[in-house]
SEMIVEX-845229 format. One record per residue (C-alpha): residue in three letters; x, y, z. Coordinates in steps of 0.1 Angstrom, whole numbers. Layout:
N
<site res="ALA" px="X" py="Y" pz="Z"/>
...
END
This chain:
323
<site res="MET" px="403" py="-2958" pz="-650"/>
<site res="THR" px="427" py="-2967" pz="-627"/>
<site res="LYS" px="414" py="-2964" pz="-584"/>
<site res="VAL" px="435" py="-2945" pz="-565"/>
<site res="LEU" px="444" py="-2968" pz="-536"/>
<site res="ALA" px="445" py="-2948" pz="-502"/>
<site res="ASN" px="456" py="-2956" pz="-469"/>
<site res="PRO" px="432" py="-2968" pz="-448"/>
<site res="ASN" px="442" py="-2944" pz="-416"/>
<site res="SER" px="439" py="-2906" pz="-436"/>
<site res="ILE" px="421" py="-2882" pz="-427"/>
<site res="VAL" px="410" py="-2861" pz="-452"/>
<site res="MET" px="390" py="-2826" pz="-437"/>
<site res="ILE" px="373" py="-2807" pz="-459"/>
<site res="ILE" px="365" py="-2768" pz="-456"/>
<site res="ASP" px="342" py="-2755" pz="-479"/>
<site res="ASP" px="310" py="-2732" pz="-474"/>
<site res="THR" px="290" py="-2746" pz="-501"/>
<site res="PRO" px="271" py="-2777" pz="-492"/>
<site res="ASP" px="271" py="-2793" pz="-532"/>
<site res="ASN" px="305" py="-2792" pz="-528"/>
<site res="LEU" px="309" py="-2807" pz="-494"/>
<site res="ALA" px="285" py="-2835" pz="-501"/>
<site res="LEU" px="302" py="-2844" pz="-539"/>
<site res="LEU" px="337" py="-2845" pz="-518"/>
<site res="SER" px="329" py="-2864" pz="-492"/>
<site res="ASP" px="313" py="-2889" pz="-509"/>
<site res="THR" px="340" py="-2897" pz="-537"/>
<site res="LEU" px="365" py="-2895" pz="-506"/>
<site res="SER" px="346" py="-2919" pz="-480"/>
<site res="GLU" px="340" py="-2940" pz="-516"/>
<site res="SER" px="380" py="-2945" pz="-517"/>
<site res="GLY" px="386" py="-2952" pz="-483"/>
<site res="TYR" px="393" py="-2920" pz="-466"/>
<site res="ARG" px="382" py="-2910" pz="-435"/>
<site res="VAL" px="366" py="-2875" pz="-439"/>
<site res="LEU" px="356" py="-2842" pz="-417"/>
<site res="VAL" px="340" py="-2815" pz="-433"/>
<site res="ALA" px="336" py="-2781" pz="-417"/>
<site res="THR" px="314" py="-2750" pz="-432"/>
<site res="ASP" px="341" py="-2718" pz="-426"/>
<site res="GLY" px="379" py="-2711" pz="-413"/>
<site res="CYS" px="369" py="-2708" pz="-374"/>
<site res="SER" px="352" py="-2741" pz="-369"/>
<site res="ALA" px="377" py="-2761" pz="-394"/>
<site res="LEU" px="406" py="-2748" pz="-371"/>
<site res="GLU" px="386" py="-2755" pz="-337"/>
<site res="GLN" px="379" py="-2793" pz="-349"/>
<site res="ILE" px="412" py="-2796" pz="-358"/>
<site res="GLU" px="428" py="-2791" pz="-319"/>
<site res="TYR" px="406" py="-2821" pz="-312"/>
<site res="LEU" px="413" py="-2842" pz="-343"/>
<site res="ARG" px="445" py="-2835" pz="-366"/>
<site res="PRO" px="440" py="-2846" pz="-398"/>
<site res="ASP" px="464" py="-2855" pz="-428"/>
<site res="ILE" px="458" py="-2830" pz="-452"/>
<site res="ILE" px="430" py="-2807" pz="-461"/>
<site res="LEU" px="410" py="-2796" pz="-490"/>
<site res="LEU" px="406" py="-2758" pz="-486"/>
<site res="ASP" px="378" py="-2734" pz="-507"/>
<site res="VAL" px="390" py="-2697" pz="-513"/>
<site res="MET" px="356" py="-2679" pz="-505"/>
<site res="MET" px="344" py="-2682" pz="-475"/>
<site res="PRO" px="324" py="-2663" pz="-450"/>
<site res="GLY" px="348" py="-2649" pz="-423"/>
<site res="ILE" px="383" py="-2653" pz="-423"/>
<site res="ASN" px="387" py="-2668" pz="-460"/>
<site res="GLY" px="407" py="-2695" pz="-474"/>
<site res="PHE" px="442" py="-2674" pz="-471"/>
<site res="GLU" px="435" py="-2665" pz="-436"/>
<site res="THR" px="427" py="-2700" pz="-423"/>
<site res="CYS" px="459" py="-2714" pz="-439"/>
<site res="ASN" px="483" py="-2685" pz="-425"/>
<site res="ARG" px="466" py="-2696" pz="-389"/>
<site res="LEU" px="477" py="-2733" pz="-400"/>
<site res="LYS" px="509" py="-2725" pz="-413"/>
<site res="ALA" px="515" py="-2705" pz="-381"/>
<site res="ASN" px="504" py="-2727" pz="-353"/>
<site res="PRO" px="539" py="-2762" pz="-350"/>
<site res="LYS" px="516" py="-2782" pz="-344"/>
<site res="THR" px="495" py="-2778" pz="-377"/>
<site res="THR" px="523" py="-2766" pz="-399"/>
<site res="HIS" px="535" py="-2796" pz="-416"/>
<site res="ILE" px="498" py="-2808" pz="-427"/>
<site res="PRO" px="493" py="-2801" pz="-466"/>
<site res="VAL" px="468" py="-2778" pz="-479"/>
<site res="LEU" px="448" py="-2775" pz="-517"/>
<site res="PHE" px="429" py="-2752" pz="-522"/>
<site res="MET" px="404" py="-2751" pz="-540"/>
<site res="THR" px="392" py="-2724" pz="-555"/>
<site res="ALA" px="373" py="-2707" pz="-589"/>
<site res="LEU" px="399" py="-2677" pz="-593"/>
<site res="SER" px="424" py="-2683" pz="-622"/>
<site res="GLU" px="437" py="-2654" pz="-621"/>
<site res="LEU" px="479" py="-2658" pz="-613"/>
<site res="ASP" px="477" py="-2634" pz="-582"/>
<site res="ASP" px="454" py="-2655" pz="-561"/>
<site res="LEU" px="472" py="-2686" pz="-567"/>
<site res="LEU" px="503" py="-2677" pz="-562"/>
<site res="ARG" px="492" py="-2659" pz="-530"/>
<site res="GLY" px="480" py="-2691" pz="-521"/>
<site res="PHE" px="513" py="-2703" pz="-526"/>
<site res="GLY" px="523" py="-2682" pz="-505"/>
<site res="GLU" px="503" py="-2685" pz="-476"/>
<site res="GLY" px="518" py="-2725" pz="-475"/>
<site res="ALA" px="497" py="-2740" pz="-498"/>
<site res="VAL" px="514" py="-2778" pz="-516"/>
<site res="ASP" px="489" py="-2775" pz="-543"/>
<site res="TYR" px="450" py="-2760" pz="-559"/>
<site res="MET" px="424" py="-2772" pz="-578"/>
<site res="VAL" px="401" py="-2754" pz="-596"/>
<site res="LYS" px="362" py="-2755" pz="-599"/>
<site res="PRO" px="340" py="-2772" pz="-607"/>
<site res="ILE" px="355" py="-2798" pz="-589"/>
<site res="ARG" px="366" py="-2830" pz="-608"/>
<site res="PRO" px="365" py="-2862" pz="-586"/>
<site res="PRO" px="390" py="-2883" pz="-603"/>
<site res="GLU" px="416" py="-2854" pz="-603"/>
<site res="VAL" px="407" py="-2847" pz="-565"/>
<site res="LEU" px="422" py="-2884" pz="-558"/>
<site res="ALA" px="451" py="-2883" pz="-581"/>
<site res="ARG" px="461" py="-2851" pz="-560"/>
<site res="VAL" px="450" py="-2861" pz="-531"/>
<site res="GLU" px="473" py="-2889" pz="-531"/>
<site res="ALA" px="499" py="-2878" pz="-544"/>
<site res="GLN" px="501" py="-2850" pz="-514"/>
<site res="LEU" px="497" py="-2879" pz="-488"/>
<site res="ILE" px="527" py="-2901" pz="-501"/>
<site res="GLN" px="548" py="-2869" pz="-501"/>
<site res="ALA" px="539" py="-2862" pz="-474"/>
<site res="ARG" px="543" py="-2896" pz="-452"/>
<site res="ASN" px="581" py="-2901" pz="-464"/>
<site res="ILE" px="585" py="-2863" pz="-447"/>
<site res="GLN" px="572" py="-2878" pz="-416"/>
<site res="ARG" px="595" py="-2910" pz="-418"/>
<site res="ALA" px="626" py="-2889" pz="-426"/>
<site res="GLU" px="621" py="-2869" pz="-400"/>
<site res="ASN" px="614" py="-2892" pz="-370"/>
<site res="ALA" px="646" py="-2911" pz="-387"/>
<site res="LEU" px="668" py="-2885" pz="-380"/>
<site res="ASN" px="647" py="-2876" pz="-351"/>
<site res="ASN" px="651" py="-2909" pz="-330"/>
<site res="GLY" px="689" py="-2918" pz="-349"/>
<site res="PRO" px="727" py="-2914" pz="-335"/>
<site res="TYR" px="732" py="-2879" pz="-350"/>
<site res="CYS" px="710" py="-2856" pz="-357"/>
<site res="ALA" px="713" py="-2829" pz="-390"/>
<site res="LEU" px="700" py="-2794" pz="-401"/>
<site res="ALA" px="708" py="-2772" pz="-429"/>
<site res="ILE" px="726" py="-2735" pz="-434"/>
<site res="ASN" px="739" py="-2711" pz="-455"/>
<site res="ALA" px="781" py="-2702" pz="-459"/>
<site res="ASN" px="767" py="-2671" pz="-433"/>
<site res="GLY" px="757" py="-2699" pz="-405"/>
<site res="LYS" px="719" py="-2689" pz="-412"/>
<site res="ILE" px="699" py="-2717" pz="-404"/>
<site res="THR" px="673" py="-2725" pz="-434"/>
<site res="TRP" px="661" py="-2766" pz="-423"/>
<site res="LEU" px="660" py="-2774" pz="-388"/>
<site res="PRO" px="642" py="-2805" pz="-375"/>
<site res="GLU" px="631" py="-2814" pz="-345"/>
<site res="ALA" px="662" py="-2829" pz="-329"/>
<site res="ALA" px="687" py="-2802" pz="-343"/>
<site res="THR" px="665" py="-2776" pz="-323"/>
<site res="HIS" px="669" py="-2795" pz="-289"/>
<site res="TRP" px="705" py="-2809" pz="-293"/>
<site res="LEU" px="712" py="-2773" pz="-305"/>
<site res="ASN" px="697" py="-2762" pz="-271"/>
<site res="ASP" px="721" py="-2788" pz="-255"/>
<site res="PHE" px="755" py="-2771" pz="-274"/>
<site res="VAL" px="743" py="-2733" pz="-266"/>
<site res="LEU" px="747" py="-2715" pz="-228"/>
<site res="ALA" px="723" py="-2727" pz="-204"/>
<site res="HIS" px="703" py="-2693" pz="-205"/>
<site res="LEU" px="691" py="-2693" pz="-242"/>
<site res="LEU" px="657" py="-2708" pz="-248"/>
<site res="LEU" px="645" py="-2732" pz="-267"/>
<site res="ASP" px="631" py="-2709" pz="-292"/>
<site res="ASP" px="657" py="-2685" pz="-296"/>
<site res="ILE" px="665" py="-2716" pz="-326"/>
<site res="LYS" px="645" py="-2715" pz="-356"/>
<site res="VAL" px="650" py="-2712" pz="-389"/>
<site res="GLU" px="662" py="-2681" pz="-403"/>
<site res="THR" px="682" py="-2674" pz="-377"/>
<site res="LEU" px="718" py="-2676" pz="-374"/>
<site res="LEU" px="739" py="-2705" pz="-352"/>
<site res="PRO" px="754" py="-2701" pz="-317"/>
<site res="ALA" px="784" py="-2678" pz="-322"/>
<site res="SER" px="805" py="-2702" pz="-307"/>
<site res="MET" px="796" py="-2721" pz="-336"/>
<site res="ILE" px="792" py="-2702" pz="-367"/>
<site res="SER" px="834" py="-2700" pz="-364"/>
<site res="TRP" px="836" py="-2738" pz="-365"/>
<site res="VAL" px="818" py="-2738" pz="-398"/>
<site res="LYS" px="836" py="-2709" pz="-416"/>
<site res="ALA" px="873" py="-2731" pz="-414"/>
<site res="GLN" px="853" py="-2759" pz="-427"/>
<site res="MET" px="839" py="-2746" pz="-453"/>
<site res="GLY" px="859" py="-2752" pz="-488"/>
<site res="LYS" px="877" py="-2784" pz="-472"/>
<site res="PRO" px="875" py="-2814" pz="-486"/>
<site res="ASP" px="851" py="-2834" pz="-475"/>
<site res="THR" px="870" py="-2866" pz="-456"/>
<site res="ASN" px="836" py="-2886" pz="-447"/>
<site res="ASP" px="851" py="-2876" pz="-406"/>
<site res="PHE" px="832" py="-2864" pz="-382"/>
<site res="MET" px="859" py="-2838" pz="-365"/>
<site res="PRO" px="856" py="-2831" pz="-324"/>
<site res="PHE" px="843" py="-2795" pz="-312"/>
<site res="GLU" px="837" py="-2783" pz="-278"/>
<site res="SER" px="807" py="-2775" pz="-260"/>
<site res="ILE" px="805" py="-2747" pz="-242"/>
<site res="LYS" px="778" py="-2767" pz="-213"/>
<site res="GLY" px="802" py="-2798" pz="-196"/>
<site res="GLU" px="774" py="-2826" pz="-199"/>
<site res="PHE" px="781" py="-2828" pz="-240"/>
<site res="HIS" px="809" py="-2836" pz="-263"/>
<site res="PHE" px="800" py="-2832" pz="-301"/>
<site res="SER" px="817" py="-2840" pz="-330"/>
<site res="ALA" px="805" py="-2829" pz="-368"/>
<site res="LYS" px="807" py="-2825" pz="-407"/>
<site res="LEU" px="801" py="-2803" pz="-430"/>
<site res="ILE" px="784" py="-2814" pz="-466"/>
<site res="PRO" px="779" py="-2795" pz="-492"/>
<site res="CYS" px="739" py="-2795" pz="-502"/>
<site res="CYS" px="731" py="-2799" pz="-540"/>
<site res="HIS" px="718" py="-2763" pz="-540"/>
<site res="ALA" px="743" py="-2735" pz="-543"/>
<site res="ASP" px="756" py="-2722" pz="-512"/>
<site res="GLU" px="734" py="-2741" pz="-488"/>
<site res="TYR" px="756" py="-2770" pz="-465"/>
<site res="LEU" px="744" py="-2800" pz="-444"/>
<site res="LEU" px="762" py="-2800" pz="-407"/>
<site res="LEU" px="755" py="-2836" pz="-391"/>
<site res="MET" px="762" py="-2839" pz="-357"/>
<site res="GLU" px="771" py="-2864" pz="-333"/>
<site res="LYS" px="771" py="-2861" pz="-292"/>
<site res="HIS" px="784" py="-2877" pz="-267"/>
<site res="SER" px="787" py="-2882" pz="-230"/>
<site res="GLY" px="812" py="-2851" pz="-215"/>
<site res="HIS" px="820" py="-2878" pz="-189"/>
<site res="TRP" px="847" py="-2897" pz="-202"/>
<site res="ASN" px="859" py="-2934" pz="-183"/>
<site res="ILE" px="896" py="-2935" pz="-189"/>
<site res="ASP" px="899" py="-2971" pz="-175"/>
<site res="SER" px="867" py="-2982" pz="-194"/>
<site res="VAL" px="882" py="-2965" pz="-224"/>
<site res="LYS" px="920" py="-2979" pz="-224"/>
<site res="HIS" px="903" py="-3018" pz="-223"/>
<site res="SER" px="877" py="-3018" pz="-247"/>
<site res="LEU" px="902" py="-3004" pz="-271"/>
<site res="GLY" px="933" py="-3017" pz="-258"/>
<site res="LEU" px="951" py="-2981" pz="-253"/>
<site res="THR" px="973" py="-2972" pz="-223"/>
<site res="SER" px="965" py="-2945" pz="-194"/>
<site res="ARG" px="982" py="-2923" pz="-214"/>
<site res="GLU" px="973" py="-2931" pz="-252"/>
<site res="ALA" px="935" py="-2925" pz="-233"/>
<site res="GLU" px="939" py="-2901" pz="-216"/>
<site res="ILE" px="960" py="-2880" pz="-252"/>
<site res="LEU" px="926" py="-2896" pz="-273"/>
<site res="MET" px="903" py="-2872" pz="-241"/>
<site res="TRP" px="927" py="-2842" pz="-247"/>
<site res="ILE" px="923" py="-2843" pz="-283"/>
<site res="SER" px="881" py="-2851" pz="-285"/>
<site res="ARG" px="885" py="-2817" pz="-267"/>
<site res="GLY" px="901" py="-2795" pz="-297"/>
<site res="LYS" px="934" py="-2793" pz="-275"/>
<site res="THR" px="968" py="-2793" pz="-302"/>
<site res="ASN" px="996" py="-2811" pz="-295"/>
<site res="LYS" px="1016" py="-2786" pz="-282"/>
<site res="GLU" px="982" py="-2778" pz="-259"/>
<site res="ILE" px="982" py="-2815" pz="-249"/>
<site res="GLY" px="1019" py="-2815" pz="-241"/>
<site res="MET" px="1016" py="-2788" pz="-218"/>
<site res="ILE" px="988" py="-2801" pz="-198"/>
<site res="LEU" px="1011" py="-2838" pz="-194"/>
<site res="GLY" px="1042" py="-2828" pz="-190"/>
<site res="GLY" px="1058" py="-2838" pz="-218"/>
<site res="SER" px="1067" py="-2825" pz="-257"/>
<site res="PRO" px="1045" py="-2825" pz="-285"/>
<site res="ARG" px="1066" py="-2853" pz="-303"/>
<site res="THR" px="1060" py="-2875" pz="-280"/>
<site res="VAL" px="1021" py="-2869" pz="-279"/>
<site res="ASN" px="1028" py="-2874" pz="-317"/>
<site res="LYS" px="1041" py="-2905" pz="-313"/>
<site res="HIS" px="1018" py="-2917" pz="-288"/>
<site res="LEU" px="993" py="-2905" pz="-318"/>
<site res="GLU" px="1009" py="-2927" pz="-342"/>
<site res="HIS" px="1005" py="-2957" pz="-317"/>
<site res="ILE" px="966" py="-2949" pz="-314"/>
<site res="PHE" px="966" py="-2950" pz="-347"/>
<site res="GLU" px="979" py="-2980" pz="-352"/>
<site res="LYS" px="957" py="-3001" pz="-325"/>
<site res="LEU" px="922" py="-2984" pz="-338"/>
<site res="GLY" px="927" py="-2988" pz="-374"/>
<site res="VAL" px="924" py="-2958" pz="-382"/>
<site res="VAL" px="944" py="-2927" pz="-401"/>
<site res="THR" px="933" py="-2891" pz="-385"/>
<site res="ARG" px="926" py="-2878" pz="-353"/>
<site res="ALA" px="890" py="-2872" pz="-359"/>
<site res="ALA" px="884" py="-2910" pz="-367"/>
<site res="ALA" px="901" py="-2920" pz="-334"/>
<site res="VAL" px="883" py="-2899" pz="-312"/>
<site res="SER" px="846" py="-2905" pz="-332"/>
<site res="ILE" px="856" py="-2941" pz="-320"/>
<site res="ALA" px="867" py="-2933" pz="-286"/>
<site res="MET" px="839" py="-2915" pz="-280"/>
<site res="GLN" px="807" py="-2939" pz="-296"/>
<site res="ARG" px="827" py="-2962" pz="-274"/>
<site res="THR" px="824" py="-2944" pz="-241"/>
<site res="SER" px="789" py="-2934" pz="-250"/>
<site res="ASN" px="779" py="-2972" pz="-254"/>
<site res="LEU" px="796" py="-2978" pz="-221"/>
<site res="SER" px="778" py="-2951" pz="-202"/>
<site res="LEU" px="746" py="-2967" pz="-214"/>
<site res="LEU" px="755" py="-2999" pz="-204"/>
<site res="SER" px="765" py="-2989" pz="-169"/>
<site res="GLU" px="733" py="-2967" pz="-167"/>
<site res="GLY" px="710" py="-3002" pz="-179"/>
<site res="ASN" px="729" py="-3026" pz="-147"/>
<site res="ALA" px="723" py="-2998" pz="-124"/>
<site res="SER" px="689" py="-2994" pz="-131"/>
END
């Protein structure tokens, strides 16, 4: 038999009111390198988890006090523990009971009597999957972009932590952070933009759109997911404060070209920019041709993306020098 290797830092919690099961599982997991926590009922387990959070939980269904179903329900309702994978252990073989376990948020189950090799294989498989998910979310939460998934109606179907904060920057200041969550609609000001992008070919460009708050500008792209009726929304956030002179010198633009690029980033058309600057749409378009040539791009969105990134970098450098 091939031994399943454990991450020496992984903590497994066993929740079971049967001493023999606790002893067998504890010995099996400890000998394989896991750190083991034990609890004999759901309430004491939930109390322990407040002080030391396990990486995975093996949970008996039939226990005194709150049963395994209710314990799992409370774990999944708590944002601090909802990500912990739960494996049910049960002697129940009825389909309805097994389906209920998955309905409460369990990722797998084992039927008693417990078989140690099966326990080790299932625990390690779920830990590998959980670690991969955590790596992906850490990358998203600490990267230059955020991502979330929505359906064709603009309802959020997947929402990492970073996307929650970014959306809160986009919406009105009085909208609370808790108002943005899975199963709710995107802010109304974004839905019209998103629906306009649906069905358009993927250009690999981030399109600019305006924040209601003036502190930030955003660009985004919409990508069809592998599942029907679902889209991945990628967002890029930039400082809302443009330093025209810095952008002009760093990108080799004229003052008028840098100014036109700023207005394009705020969603203005050539006609609107011409009215603002006291020129004609034709003149604006001619400036755009020069901008495209200097930046080596062919679309407005690509030009704005380069300028926004450059503006953000310059702002960070200025802040660093000031400190």
